[in-house]
N, C-alpha and C positions, 0 to 999 in steps of 0.2 A: 725546447730546444736540442740541436745535433748538435754534437763534439767535434768541434776541427778537430783533424790531424796535425800532429807535431812532429815535425823534420831538421833536418839540420844541416848547412853545408860549409865548409872549410875554405877559410879566409885566411888573405897573409896579412902578416903586422908587421913593424920593422926586426920585431925580435924572433920570429916564427910566426907558426898557423895558430888559428881559433878555431873554434865552433860557433857559428849562430844558429841557432834554431829558430824557427820560423812556423807558425802554425796556417793550415788550411783547409779551405773552406771552397763545397762546390765541388765541381766538376776539377776531374785533375789534368783529362784532356782537351779541356778548355783553354784556349792561346787568346783569348781577351782576360789580361790579368788587369784585376784592381789590388794596389801595395796601399797596405795603409802601416801606416809610421807611427809608434807613439811617443809622446814625449820623454823631457830630462831623465825623469826617477818612474819611468811609468811599463808596461809592460802590454804585449804584441793584445792579450788576451782584455783589454781597455774596450779592444772593435766590436767584441762578439758577439751584440747585440745590432750593430751596424752591420757587422759582413753576414749575421746568420741573413738579414731583408736583403741583401744584394748579391749573395751566395748563388739566387736561381739563373741571376745574370752571369757573373765573374766567377772566374776561379779569383778565392779572394787568398792574398798573403799577409798576413802580421805578423813580423820579428819581434823577436825581443831582440834591441841592439846589443852591440855585446858589453857588458859588463852586468846586464841587465836579465832577471826570468833565468831561461834553462841555458843561454849562452854562455860564454867561456866568457872568465874576466881577463882583462889584456894584461900582459905581465907587468907594464909600465903605467901607472897610471896618465903622465904625458902623451900616451897614444889615444884619447877618450877627447878625438877634435871630430868635427865635422869631415876634413878632410878622409880618416879613416871609413867612418860609418859610408862617406861614399863611397867609398871602393870597396867595403862589405856588399853595399847593394849593389852596385855593376857584378859584384860575383853570384851574388845572389839570381840576376837577371840574365845571365848568361847559361843558368840552372833553368828556367825558368821560360825562356825563349817568348817572349809576349809575343803575337803583333800586335794587340791592341795593348798600350799599359795604359792607365789611370791611375793618378796615385793622390793617397789624404792623408794630410803629414798634419799632427798635432803640434806646435809649439819645437823642438828640437825636430820631430821628424819631418815638418815643414820647411826649415832650413836645409836637412839631407836633402829634402826633392826639387829645392830651388836649384842647390847647388849642381846635383847632378840634374835637373834638365837642361839649365843655363850652359851647362858645360856642353852637354848634348849635342844642345841647338847650336852654338860654336863651334863643333865639332863637322858638322854639316854642313853649314856654311865654308869650312878654314878644309874641305879631306883631305890635307896632304900636310905634315906624313898620316899613315892610319894612327889610329886611337882606340882605346880601349872600352869605351863609348859609344863610336860609332861600329854599328852594323843590326841587323832585324829585331828591336825592341828593345832599341836606345832610344830613342823619342817619343817620350814623355808625351801622350795628348789631351790629359786636361789635368788641371792639377790643381788641390784643393789645398791650401793652406788656412788653418786652423788655426790664426788668435795669433799668428806671429806674422813677421816681414823683417827687413833688412836690416831698417831698426827697431832696437829694444830698450824700451825704454828704464834706463839703470839703476831708482829704488827699485823697480819689482825685479829687476835681474837681482840685485839684494838678497831681496825676500829671500826667493827663490832657492838661494845659493845659501842662506841660514842652515834650511834645516836637513838639505842634501847630505850632510856629513855628518848627520845626527845621530849616533847606532840606535835610540830611542829603539830598543827590544823591550814584550813585554809576556805578561805570565798568563794573557788571556785574550781570544781574539774579540770580546767585547773590546777591550779595553785599547787593542791595538785600534777598532775600528774607531774609539774618541779619537785617538789621534788621530788619523787620518780627515776625519772632521772635521782638528781646527785646522791643520794647516793647508786643505784642500778648499776651504771652504771659498772660496774666489768661482769654485766650479759651480755652486748657485745652487738652487731647493732638490734633492733625492728622495725616494723612498728610503726605506729601511734596509727594503731589500739589494737595493742600487750602494748607496754606501760601502752594507757586507760587500758584492762584487767587488766595488773600487778595491775596498782592503785586501782581498783576498787574491787579488791581483798583483800586490805590490809587497805584501807578508808569507812568509811560510813557516813551518813550526819547524824549531828544529830544537831537540836536545831539552823537551816541553816548556821553551821559549816562543813566540812571535820574534821574528827577526825580520827588515826588512831584505829583499828577494835581487838587489843590486850593489854594486861597490862600492864602498862609503870613499872610494877616494875621484869620484865622476868629478867632483868637484875640481879639481887639482890643478888641473891645467886652467882655471879660470885664476886661479891665486898666484902666476907667475906673469899673467897678460897685463901689462901699464896699456897707457893711455891712446900712445900711439897702434900699441898692435891693436888692440881695441876697434881704433878706427880703421884701421886698414883691411882688419877685418871687413868690419862694414860694408865698407868703399867696392868688396872685390865681391860683396852677396849683394848689392845695386848693380853689379856689371850681371853679376848671373841672371837675375830676376827679369834685368831691362835684355837680356837676350832671351827668352824663353817667350817660341812664336806658337805656343800652345793657347787655349782657355782654361783662363783661371778664374779661380775663385775664392775669394778675402773672406774669410769669417771671425766677424771681432764679436768676443763679447760686450752687453751692453757695459757693463762696470769693470773690460778689463782694464787692467792698469799696467800690462805690459807691448798691447799693442794701441798707439794711441790714433786717434780719429785724423791729427795731422798726418801720421804716419801712412795710413789705407790713405788718403786725397793724396798724398805725393806718390803713392805708387800707383791709384789710379791715372796720373799725371804719366809716370815715366812708361805705361806697360797699358797701351790701348787694349788689347785681350781680356784683359780684368775688371771683374766687377766686383763692389762688394758686397755681406748683409749681415746685418747683428741678430744676433744674436741674443734673442730677455732672457732679462734676469742671472746671464751669465757673466762671470769674470774671464780670469784664465784658469784655462782652458775650457770653452765647452766642450761636453762628455760625450755626446753621439748617438747618447741610450738614448735617449725619449724618441717616441713616432716625432713630435715639434721640429724636434734639431733634424733627426733622422731624411725626413723626406727632402725638405728643400737642396739639399747636399744630394740626395738620390735622382730629384729631376736633373738638376746640374748634370749629372752627368751621364743621365741614361738617355740626356736629347737628342737627338740628331743636328 
């Protein structure tokens, strides 16, 4: 398998500047861009198999969202929010200038895509005053939401947040892999080689120990949100989702505890551009590493 190229883009946050890393596959001159954005504690390298498969058709871009992977950590953990991540992606898109933009977002990456695509669609309908999301390339032409929607089941969110702030460092890669298998069991069946890749994507060796690649403060914004704030955030996500005017594919892991069948039905009711697909044997979230998971997503993206 080819090795992706690593590059960086400088983004703004309320306290200054930070660099966001991104992994690039395919022809850098291809203006048909596929942007793949990972989940809460993951990294852009999660999409290696998927990006390799699609790199003949697209310039595939897989960012490490701020606070993860090779990207800078933010100076204040309160900045780890969807609006900041959307702003970072707008900065990245300003560099890429895609003529066609397709988006695949897993979990958090889907929320970012939903917010950005909805804002772009609303901006196109109300062009004055000019906004950052207007202009060439800011329209999301196709959107894949991988096991995520505007409503997230609270018990599942609590389960995920439990392990986000755990240091969980290990002396060996094998021990780190055992930990990743335990907290990510909902990913479903994977080969040993796939589990090793999933571990190497989120653990790095430092001073003789394997440590998490991300800022352990990622969960801080969740701890200060009350029910009213959560409800307001969900309302805004529904508004963004309803505004999206591009074809959408909603993936739901068969055993997902984060995205319920009821939420998928409500998403279909609120936006007729969406269709859904259940991914067998997976929970939250399908990793898009196997041919069986990659094929239907590729077919949706490439269908004219």
